[in-house]
C-alpha positions as CSV (number, residue, x, y, z in Angstrom):
1,R,114.2,124.9,97.4
2,I,112.4,121.8,99.0
3,H,114.8,118.5,100.0
4,I,112.6,115.4,100.4
5,K,114.7,113.2,102.5
6,N,113.7,109.2,101.8
7,N,115.0,106.1,104.1
8,H,115.5,102.9,102.9
9,A,114.0,100.4,105.0
10,S,116.1,99.4,107.8
11,Q,115.3,98.5,111.9
12,G,115.8,101.5,113.8
13,T,114.3,103.8,111.0
14,F,111.1,104.5,109.4
15,P,110.0,102.7,107.7
16,P,111.3,99.6,109.4
17,T,110.0,97.3,106.4
18,K,110.3,97.2,102.6
19,E,106.5,97.2,102.5
20,G,106.6,100.5,104.5
21,E,109.0,101.7,102.5
22,K,106.8,101.4,99.1
23,V,103.8,102.8,101.3
24,F,105.6,105.9,102.5
25,T,108.1,107.1,99.9
26,I,108.0,110.1,98.5
27,T,108.7,109.4,94.9
28,E,109.2,111.2,92.0
29,E,106.1,110.0,90.3
30,R,104.1,110.6,93.4
31,F,105.4,114.0,93.7
32,L,104.6,114.8,89.8
33,A,101.0,113.4,90.5
34,A,100.7,115.6,93.5
35,C,102.1,118.9,91.1
36,E,99.4,117.6,88.4
37,R,96.6,117.8,91.0
38,H,98.2,121.5,92.5
39,P,99.6,123.2,89.3
40,F,99.7,126.7,91.1
41,V,102.2,125.3,93.4
42,A,104.4,123.1,91.3
43,D,104.9,125.9,89.2
44,Q,106.6,127.5,92.6
45,V,108.8,124.8,93.8
46,D,112.3,123.5,92.9
47,T,112.9,120.0,94.4
48,F,115.1,117.6,95.1
49,I,114.3,113.4,96.4
50,D,117.1,112.0,98.1
51,W,117.4,108.7,100.0
52,D,118.8,108.5,103.5
53,L,122.0,110.8,104.1
54,D,123.3,110.5,99.9
55,N,123.5,113.9,99.2
56,F,122.2,115.5,102.2
57,I,124.7,117.7,103.6
58,K,125.6,118.9,99.7
59,S,122.0,119.9,99.0
60,M,120.7,121.4,102.8
61,K,123.0,124.5,101.5
62,T,120.2,125.4,98.9
63,T,117.4,123.9,100.9
64,D,114.6,126.1,102.5
65,V,112.0,123.1,103.3
66,L,113.2,119.7,104.3
67,V,110.7,116.7,104.0
68,A,112.0,113.9,106.0
69,W,111.3,111.5,108.8
70,D,114.5,112.0,110.5
71,L,117.7,113.8,110.1
72,P,121.0,114.7,111.1
73,T,120.5,117.6,114.0
74,G,123.8,118.7,114.4
75,N,125.0,122.1,113.5
76,L,121.9,122.3,111.2
77,S,121.7,126.3,111.3
78,K,125.4,125.9,109.5
79,V,124.8,122.8,107.2
80,A,121.2,124.6,106.4
81,P,121.4,128.6,106.4
82,R,118.5,129.0,104.4
83,L,116.2,126.3,106.0
84,K,113.0,127.8,107.1
85,M,110.7,124.8,107.6
86,I,110.7,121.5,108.5
87,H,108.3,118.6,108.1
88,I,108.1,115.5,109.5
89,I,105.9,112.9,107.6
90,G,104.9,111.3,110.4
91,A,102.2,112.0,113.4
92,G,104.8,111.7,116.0
93,V,108.0,113.7,116.5
94,E,109.1,112.0,119.8
95,H,112.3,110.8,118.1
96,L,113.4,114.2,117.7
97,C,113.2,115.4,120.7
98,P,114.2,117.2,122.8
99,M,113.8,119.9,120.1
100,N,116.7,122.3,121.2
101,W,118.7,121.1,117.8
102,V,115.8,123.9,115.8
103,P,117.7,126.6,114.2
104,E,116.2,130.1,115.1
105,G,113.8,131.0,112.8
106,V,113.2,127.3,111.6
107,T,109.3,125.7,112.1
108,V,108.7,122.0,112.4
109,V,105.6,120.9,111.5
110,N,104.4,116.9,111.6
111,N,101.3,115.2,110.1
112,R,98.8,115.6,113.5
113,G,95.6,113.8,112.7
114,V,96.8,112.1,109.8
115,H,96.3,108.5,111.3
116,A,92.7,109.4,112.8
117,A,90.2,108.2,110.1
118,K,92.0,105.0,109.7
119,G,92.6,104.4,113.7
120,G,89.1,105.0,114.0
121,Q,88.3,102.3,111.4
122,F,90.8,99.9,113.2
123,G,89.1,101.0,116.5
124,L,85.4,100.3,115.2
125,M,86.5,97.0,113.5
126,S,88.0,95.6,116.7
127,V,85.3,96.6,118.8
128,L,82.9,94.8,116.1
129,M,85.4,91.5,116.0
130,L,85.5,91.3,119.9
131,N,81.6,91.8,120.3
132,S,81.3,88.8,117.7
133,R,83.6,86.8,119.6
134,I,85.9,86.5,116.7
135,P,88.8,85.3,118.9
136,T,86.9,82.4,120.3
137,I,86.0,81.7,116.3
138,L,89.3,81.8,115.5
139,K,90.9,79.2,118.1
140,N,88.1,76.8,117.4
141,Q,88.7,77.0,114.3
142,Q,92.2,76.2,114.7
143,K,92.0,73.2,117.0
144,A,89.6,71.9,114.5
145,H,86.6,72.3,117.3
146,W,83.3,73.4,115.9
147,E,81.0,75.1,118.3
148,S,78.6,77.7,117.6
149,I,79.4,81.1,119.5
150,Y,76.9,83.1,120.0
151,S,76.8,87.2,120.6
152,S,74.6,90.0,120.7
153,P,74.5,93.5,118.4
154,V,76.5,96.1,119.4
155,D,73.7,98.7,119.6
156,S,72.1,98.0,123.0
157,K,75.8,98.0,124.2
158,I,78.1,101.3,125.6
159,L,81.4,101.8,125.0
160,L,83.6,104.4,126.5
161,V,86.8,105.9,124.6
162,I,89.4,107.6,126.5
163,G,92.4,109.2,125.2
164,V,94.0,112.0,123.5
165,G,94.3,113.2,120.2
166,N,91.5,113.3,117.1
167,I,90.6,109.5,118.0
168,G,90.2,109.5,121.8
């Protein structure tokens, strides 16, 4: 049995905004669409989709897999005796550290690398905008100052990216 714990948007949790709630909520419609794409899995799972902590304690008694961003970590082995896996719906798990609350035999996984493509696109966009001097153009536009701004193509320039993970 899979328990999907969605959060209503609020500061201090994820997602923090209503816009983010629309993007990151695992709705029944989205889950059913995924089941249609993967019917061999759909026939093997029983899923409970919930919000915040509304039915958390009751549902966790029979849950094998928890899909969530955050969760109450106290006494989890008693609250969720069947739990085998926790899937964190983001790339980071810092908000759950230290991980000394994870019951023995429970595996915690996350979405490591999920932001790499979008992050890479953002980085490329930023470099192109900076090279084209877009911040200066926008400042001038706001001041109604019409000055020709020139830049050279990026193909003759070198960029060094230092970082960790799939992007750096």
